[in-house]
C-alpha positions in Angstrom: 7.7 -20.7 15.5 4.9 -18.6 14.0 5.8 -15.8 16.4 9.4 -15.7 15.1 8.4 -15.8 11.5 5.7 -13.2 12.0 8.0 -10.9 13.9 10.7 -11.1 11.2 8.2 -10.5 8.4 6.5 -7.6 10.2 9.9 -6.0 11.1 11.0 -6.0 7.4 7.7 -5.3 5.7 6.6 -2.5 8.1 9.9 -0.9 9.0 9.9 1.8 6.2 6.3 2.8 6.9 6.8 2.7 10.7 9.8 4.9 10.2 7.8 7.4 8.2 5.2 7.6 11.0 7.9 8.1 13.7 9.5 10.9 11.8 6.1 12.6 11.1 5.2 12.3 14.8 8.6 13.7 15.8 8.0 16.7 13.5 4.6 17.3 15.1 6.1 17.0 18.6 8.9 19.5 18.0 7.5 22.0 15.5 3.7 21.8 15.2 1.2 23.8 17.1 -2.6 23.4 17.5 -3.1 26.5 15.3 -1.0 24.9 12.5 -2.8 21.6 12.7 -6.2 23.4 12.6 -5.2 25.2 9.4 -4.0 22.0 7.7 -7.3 20.1 8.7 -9.6 23.1 8.3 -13.1 22.7 7.0 -16.3 21.1 8.2 -18.6 18.4 6.8 -17.6 17.0 3.4 -14.8 19.5 3.0 -13.2 18.4 6.3 -13.6 14.8 5.4 -12.0 15.4 2.0 -9.1 17.3 3.5 -8.4 14.7 6.2 -8.4 12.0 3.5 -6.1 13.9 1.2 -3.6 14.6 4.1 -3.7 10.9 5.0 -3.1 9.9 1.4 0.2 12.0 1.4 1.7 10.0 4.3 3.3 6.6 3.5 2.5 4.8 6.7 1.0 1.4 7.7 -1.5 0.6 10.5 1.4 0.6 13.0 3.2 3.7 11.7 0.1 5.8 11.8 -0.4 5.3 15.6 2.3 7.7 16.8 1.0 10.3 14.3 -2.5 9.9 15.7 -1.3 10.3 19.3 0.5 13.6 18.4 -2.5 14.9 16.4 -4.8 14.1 19.3 -2.5 15.9 21.7 -2.7 18.9 19.3 -6.5 18.9 19.5 -7.6 17.5 16.1 -11.3 16.7 16.2 -12.2 13.0 16.6 -14.0 12.6 13.2 -11.0 14.0 11.3 -8.5 12.1 13.5 -10.1 8.7 12.7 -10.7 9.5 9.0 -7.0 10.4 8.7 -6.0 7.3 10.6 -7.9 5.1 8.3 -7.1 6.7 5.0 -3.4 6.9 5.6 -2.7 3.1 5.6 -5.3 2.2 3.0 -4.6 4.9 0.3 -1.1 6.4 0.4 1.8 6.9 -2.1 2.8 3.2 -1.6 -0.7 2.0 -2.5 -0.8 4.3 -5.5 2.5 3.2 -6.9 2.0 -0.5 -6.3 -1.7 -0.4 -7.2 -1.1 1.2 -10.6 1.7 -1.2 -11.4 0.2 -4.6 -10.5 -3.6 -4.1 -10.3 -6.0 -3.7 -13.2 -7.5 -0.3 -13.4 -10.9 -1.6 -12.3 -9.5 -3.3 -9.2 -7.5 -0.2 -8.4 -10.6 1.9 -8.6 -12.3 -0.6 -6.3 -9.7 -0.1 -3.6 -10.1 3.7 -3.9 -13.9 3.4 -3.7 -13.8 1.1 -0.7 -11.5 3.4 1.1 -13.7 6.4 0.5 -16.9 4.6 1.5 -15.3 3.3 4.7 -13.8 6.7 5.5 -17.2 8.4 5.1 -18.7 5.8 7.5 -15.9 6.3 10.1 -16.3 10.1 9.9 -20.0 10.0 10.2 -20.1 7.6 13.2 -17.2 9.2 15.1 -18.6 12.7 14.6 -21.4 11.6 17.0 -18.8 10.9 19.8 -19.1 13.6 22.4 -15.4 13.3 23.0 -13.1 15.8 21.3 -9.6 16.1 22.6 -8.4 19.4 24.0 -5.0 20.7 23.0 -2.3 20.2 25.7 0.0 23.1 26.3 3.4 21.6 26.1 6.2 24.1 25.3 8.0 23.4 22.0 11.8 23.3 22.0 13.1 26.7 20.7 14.9 25.5 17.7 15.5 28.6 15.5 18.2 27.2 13.2 18.0 24.3 10.8 20.7 22.4 12.6 19.0 22.6 15.9 15.6 21.6 14.5 17.1 18.6 12.8 18.8 17.6 16.1 15.6 18.0 18.0 13.8 16.0 15.3 16.3 13.2 15.7 16.0 13.2 19.5 12.2 13.1 19.3 12.3 10.3 16.7 14.5 8.2 19.0 12.2 8.7 22.0 9.1 7.9 20.0 10.6 4.8 18.5 11.5 3.5 22.0 8.3 4.6 23.6 4.7 3.6 22.9 5.6 2.7 19.3 7.7 -0.2 20.5 4.7 -1.3 22.6 2.4 -1.0 19.6 4.7 -3.2 17.6 4.9 -5.8 20.3 1.1 -6.0 20.6 0.6 -6.2 16.8 3.3 -9.0 16.4 1.9 -11.0 19.3 -1.7 -10.8 18.3 -1.0 -11.5 14.6 1.2 -14.5 15.4 -1.3 -16.0 17.9 -4.1 -15.6 15.3 -2.0 -17.0 12.5 -0.9 -20.0 14.6 -4.5 -21.3 14.7 -5.0 -21.0 11.0 -3.9 -23.9 8.8 -1.9 -23.1 5.6 -4.0 -22.5 2.6 -7.1 -21.4 4.6 -7.3 -18.0 3.0 -7.0 -19.5 -0.4 -10.1 -21.6 0.4 -11.9 -18.5 1.8 -11.2 -16.6 -1.4 -12.8 -19.2 -3.6 -15.6 -17.8 -5.8 -17.9 -20.5 -4.6 -17.6 -19.4 -0.9 -20.5 -17.0 -0.4 -19.4 -16.2 3.2 -15.9 -15.3 2.0 -16.0 -11.6 2.8 -17.5 -12.2 6.3 -15.0 -14.9 7.2 -12.0 -13.0 5.8 -13.0 -9.9 7.8 -13.0 -11.8 11.1 -9.6 -13.5 10.4 -7.8 -10.5 8.8 -8.9 -7.8 11.4 -6.5 -8.9 14.2 -3.6 -9.4 11.8 -1.0 -7.0 10.3 -0.6 -6.5 6.6 1.6 -3.7 5.1 0.2 -1.5 2.3 2.5 -3.0 -0.3 1.8 -6.6 0.7 -1.9 -5.9 0.7 -1.8 -4.7 -2.8 0.3 -7.7 -3.9 -2.1 -10.1 -2.2 -5.0 -8.5 -4.1 -3.0 -8.8 -7.3 -2.2 -12.5 -6.7 -5.9 -13.3 -6.2 -6.7 -11.6 -9.5 -4.1 -13.5 -11.4 -5.4 -16.9 -10.2 -9.1 -16.0 -10.7 -10.0 -16.1 -7.0 -12.6 -13.8 -5.4 -11.6 -10.1 -5.6 -14.5 -9.1 -3.2 -13.1 -11.4 -0.5 -9.6 -10.1 -1.2 -11.0 -6.5 -0.8 -12.2 -7.4 2.7 -8.8 -8.8 3.6 -7.2 -5.6 2.3 -9.5 -3.2 4.1 -9.2 -4.9 7.5 -5.7 -6.3 7.2 -4.1 -3.0 6.0 -6.3 -0.4 7.6 -6.5 -1.9 11.1 -4.3 -3.7 13.6 -4.5 -4.9 17.2 -2.7 -1.7 18.2 -5.4 0.4 16.5 -8.1 -1.3 18.5 -6.2 -1.0 21.8 -5.7 2.7 21.4 -9.3 3.4 20.2 -10.6 1.6 23.3 -8.3 3.6 25.5 -9.3 6.9 24.0 -13.1 6.4 23.4 -14.1 3.5 25.5 -15.4 0.0 24.5 -19.0 1.0 23.8 -18.1 3.7 21.2 -15.5 1.5 19.6 -17.9 -1.4 19.3 -20.5 0.9 17.6 -17.8 2.2 15.3 -16.5 -1.2 14.5 -19.9 -2.7 13.8 -20.7 0.1 11.4 -17.4 -0.1 9.6 -17.6 -3.9 9.3 -21.2 -3.7 8.0 -20.3 -1.1 5.4 -17.1 -2.8 4.3 -18.6 -6.2 3.9 -21.6 -4.7 2.1 -19.2 -3.0 -0.3 -17.4 -6.3 -0.9 -20.6 -8.1 -1.8 -21.7 -5.1 -3.9 -18.5 -5.2 -5.9 -19.4 -8.7 -7.2 -22.0 -7.1 -9.4 -19.6 -4.5 -10.8 -16.6 -6.8 -11.6 -16.6 -9.1 -14.5 -16.8 -12.8 -13.6 -13.6 -14.7 -14.4 -14.2 -17.4 -16.9 -11.0 -19.3 -16.3 -10.7 -21.9 -13.6 -9.3 -21.0 -10.2 -5.7 -21.7 -9.6 -3.4 -22.1 -6.6 -1.6 -19.2 -5.0 0.7 -18.7 -2.0 0.1 -14.9 -1.9 -1.9 -15.1 1.4 0.3 -17.6 3.2 1.6 -14.9 5.5 -1.7 -14.8 7.3 -1.6 -18.4 8.3 0.6 -20.9 10.0 3.9 -21.5 8.0 4.0 -24.6 5.9 7.2 -25.7 7.6 5.9 -25.7 11.2 8.9 -27.4 12.9 11.7 -25.5 14.5 14.2 -27.6 12.4 12.9 -25.7 9.4 12.8 -22.3 11.1 15.5 -20.8 8.8 13.7 -21.9 5.7 10.4 -20.6 7.0 11.8 -17.2 7.8 13.6 -17.0 4.4 10.3 -17.9 2.6 8.4 -15.3 4.7 10.9 -12.6 3.7 11.0 -13.6 0.0 8.4 -11.1 -0.9 10.2 -8.1 0.6 11.9 -5.4 -1.6 15.0 -3.2 -1.1 12.9 -0.3 0.3 11.6 -2.6 3.1 15.0 -4.0 3.9 16.6 -0.6 3.9 13.9 0.7 6.2 14.6 -2.2 8.6 18.2 -1.1 8.9 17.4 2.5 9.5 14.7 1.6 12.1 17.2 -0.5 13.9 19.7 2.4 14.0 17.0 4.7 15.2 16.0 2.3 18.0 19.6 2.0 19.1 19.9 5.8 19.2 16.7 6.1 21.1 17.9 3.7 23.8 21.1 5.8 24.1 19.1 9.0 24.3 17.0 7.7 27.1 20.0 6.2 29.1 22.0 9.4 28.8 18.9 11.6 29.3 19.6 13.6 26.2 17.5 16.7 26.0 16.2 19.0 23.3 18.5 21.9 22.3 17.3 25.5 22.4 18.8 28.4 20.4 19.6 31.8 21.9 17.4 34.3 20.0 20.0 37.0 20.3 22.8 34.8 18.9 20.7 33.6 16.1 19.8 37.1 15.1 23.4 38.1 14.8 24.5 34.9 13.1 23.8 35.3 9.4 26.6 33.2 7.9 25.0 29.9 8.4 22.8 28.7 5.5 20.7 26.6 7.9 19.8 29.8 9.8 18.2 31.6 6.9 14.5 31.5 6.2 13.5 29.5 3.1 11.6 31.7 0.6 8.2 30.5 -0.4 9.3 30.3 -4.1 11.9 27.7 -3.2 9.4 25.7 -1.2 7.0 25.8 -4.1 9.8 24.7 -6.5 10.6 21.8 -4.3 7.0 20.8 -4.1 6.7 20.9 -7.9 9.9 18.9 -8.4 8.6 16.4 -5.9 5.3 16.0 -7.7 7.2 15.6 -11.0 9.4 13.0 -9.5 6.4 11.1 -8.2 4.7 11.2 -11.6 7.9 9.9 -13.2 8.1 7.1 -10.7 4.5 6.1 -11.3 5.0 6.2 -15.0 8.2 4.1 -14.7 6.3 1.4 -12.8 3.1 1.5 -14.8 5.0 1.2 -18.1 7.5 -1.6 -17.5 10.6 -2.1 -19.7 10.5 -4.1 -22.9 12.1 -7.2 -21.2 9.4 -7.3 -18.4 6.6 -6.6 -20.9 7.8 -9.5 -23.1 7.9 -11.9 -20.2 4.3 -10.9 -19.3 3.2 -11.2 -23.0 4.7 -14.7 -23.3 2.5 -15.8 -20.4 -0.6 -14.1 -21.9 0.2 -15.7 -25.2 0.3 -19.2 -23.8 -3.0 -18.7 -21.9 -4.7 -17.1 -24.9 -3.7 -19.8 -27.4 -4.9 -22.5 -24.9 -8.2 -20.7 -24.4 -8.8 -20.4 -28.2 -7.9 -24.0 -29.0 -10.2 -25.3 -26.2 -13.1 -23.0 -27.2 -13.2 -20.9 -24.0 -14.5 -17.7 -25.5 -14.6 -15.5 -22.4 -11.2 -16.5 -21.2 -9.7 -16.0 -24.7 -11.1 -12.5 -25.0 -9.8 -11.6 -21.5 -6.3 -12.9 -22.3 -6.2 -11.3 -25.8 -7.3 -7.9 -24.3 -4.6 -8.1 -21.7 -2.0 -9.1 -24.3 -3.0 -6.1 -26.5 -2.8 -3.7 -23.5 0.7 -4.9 -22.6 1.8 -4.6 -26.2 0.5 -1.0 -26.2 2.9 -0.2 -23.3 6.0 -1.4 -25.2 6.8 1.9 -27.0 6.1 4.1 -23.9 8.1 1.8 -21.6 11.1 1.9 -24.0 10.8 5.7 -24.4 10.8 6.6 -20.7 14.0 4.5 -20.4 15.6 6.7 -23.0 15.5 3.9 -25.7 13.2 5.6 -28.2 11.4 3.1 -30.5 12.9 2.6 -33.9 10.8 2.3 -37.1 11.3 -1.5 -36.9 10.0 -1.6 -33.3 7.0 0.6 -34.1 6.1 -1.5 -37.1 6.4 -4.8 -35.2 4.1 -3.4 -32.4 1.6 -2.2 -34.9 1.5 -5.5 -36.8 1.1 -7.4 -33.5 -1.7 -5.2 -32.2 -3.6 -5.4 -35.5 -3.5 -9.2 -35.5 -4.6 -9.2 -31.8 -7.6 -7.0 -32.7 -8.4 -9.3 -35.6 -8.3 -12.3 -33.3 -10.6 -10.7 -30.8 -13.1 -10.0 -33.5 -13.0 -13.7 -34.7 -13.3 -15.0 -31.1 -16.2 -12.5 -30.4 -18.0 -13.8 -33.5 -17.6 -17.4 -32.4 -15.3 -18.3 -35.3 -12.8 -20.3 -33.2 -11.6 -22.3 -36.2 -10.3 -19.2 -38.0 -8.8 -17.9 -34.8 -7.0 -21.3 -34.2 -5.7 -21.3 -37.8 -4.2 -17.8 -37.4 -2.7 -18.5 -33.9 0.6 -19.5 -35.6 0.8 -16.1 -37.3 0.1 -14.4 -34.1 3.0 -16.2 -32.3 5.3 -15.3 -35.2 4.4 -11.6 -34.8 5.0 -11.9 -31.1 8.4 -13.3 -31.8 9.2 -10.6 -34.3 8.3 -7.9 -31.7 10.5 -9.6 -29.2 13.5 -9.7 -31.6 12.9 -6.0 -32.5 12.8 -4.8 -28.9 15.3 -7.1 -27.3 17.8 -7.0 -30.2 17.6 -10.8 -30.5 19.0 -12.5 -33.6 16.7 -14.9 -35.6 
């Protein structure tokens, strides 16, 4: 049953990122040349490492979706060090990671993910640069698609072929290995490993997360769930690096390309540095003062709680409960692409070539005209602006979502103050104040500009929160407890002002 649940979860979670990798690989197969790839990844030493990392950050793929891209880049002659650096950075730090990370992680935890990715990427680049195995470009003629319509058709054909080729094998290997590994792990095991009292947590988590598949979005959400229940972030970081950055398919292809001895050396160096970074982060992160709580955020990496086939439907539904519309939409598109790929292979559909003479005389088609560089630049600027708007929209939630978060923080802060837990109280009050500060911005970017009443309510609430933090910091818990009622009234006033609630 673990195989069925794991397959369903992987299909839905990874479909959008696998689809992005397939389309990118199809573009490289039909339009890219070794010369173009050399220009994109130009630079040696630190400059080459930085460029490979930045290119990887622009591609929203997972550990499965990056494999077809790596195969095409290797065919086009990309040096090994840049190839592996790109292959690691793309799943770990991409637009999905940035959007989800900025929305659900604290800024310190988000920087920790970025720093861990950079450190591991430098290690991979340094070790792989010593491999005396650099691929040579293969001279495969590109389809002569000179018009936009023909290029899109060839891109569609290549995407279907890639989806039904080695990518399908990659997916089968990852699902099988992940399911077999998870079937031996009892429910709740990762929660125990992530306990702050478990000194071997990063090492144990690395060994158990490495053969499993975790999508970038799920990896960020798992790290967020650990933070919310005060479990070990360093152990969660190890789960993120090896669950998101690697998969069984990654290991298979690395061994095929470079041999077991080189891959073993690369793996040991990567594990050593990543685990050292996890342990080192313990001295950088503040120690949670609240008690550890229970979470089900890591249940996907273990055997389902409902382990009988009679409860298969419930187990699958629970496993898919953390997916979002983007994941489900990607699953539908990937299924359509797989169906098209099977048809292309059965009917032996070939790429389409344009007649240069006919294209030269055909100037009526908009798709046949060259796109000016100014238009490409305008599209890039609009894309960056859209991405910034999306990040802002997620980082600054709407008033309703902020109020729900503030009610939770209010309850925790009041309990901490009344029980005399200074550290926990300061932590909750600071988070409460930070969420309150987002209220006006969150309302404004949703075209609901704050009124004078809303601004006044926010100002009064934040002033009282700062006063409470000063009292708690000075150890005057009696005064803080006496004023907790006023603080709750100010919270209620802000809620009424923003949500238009009647007294």
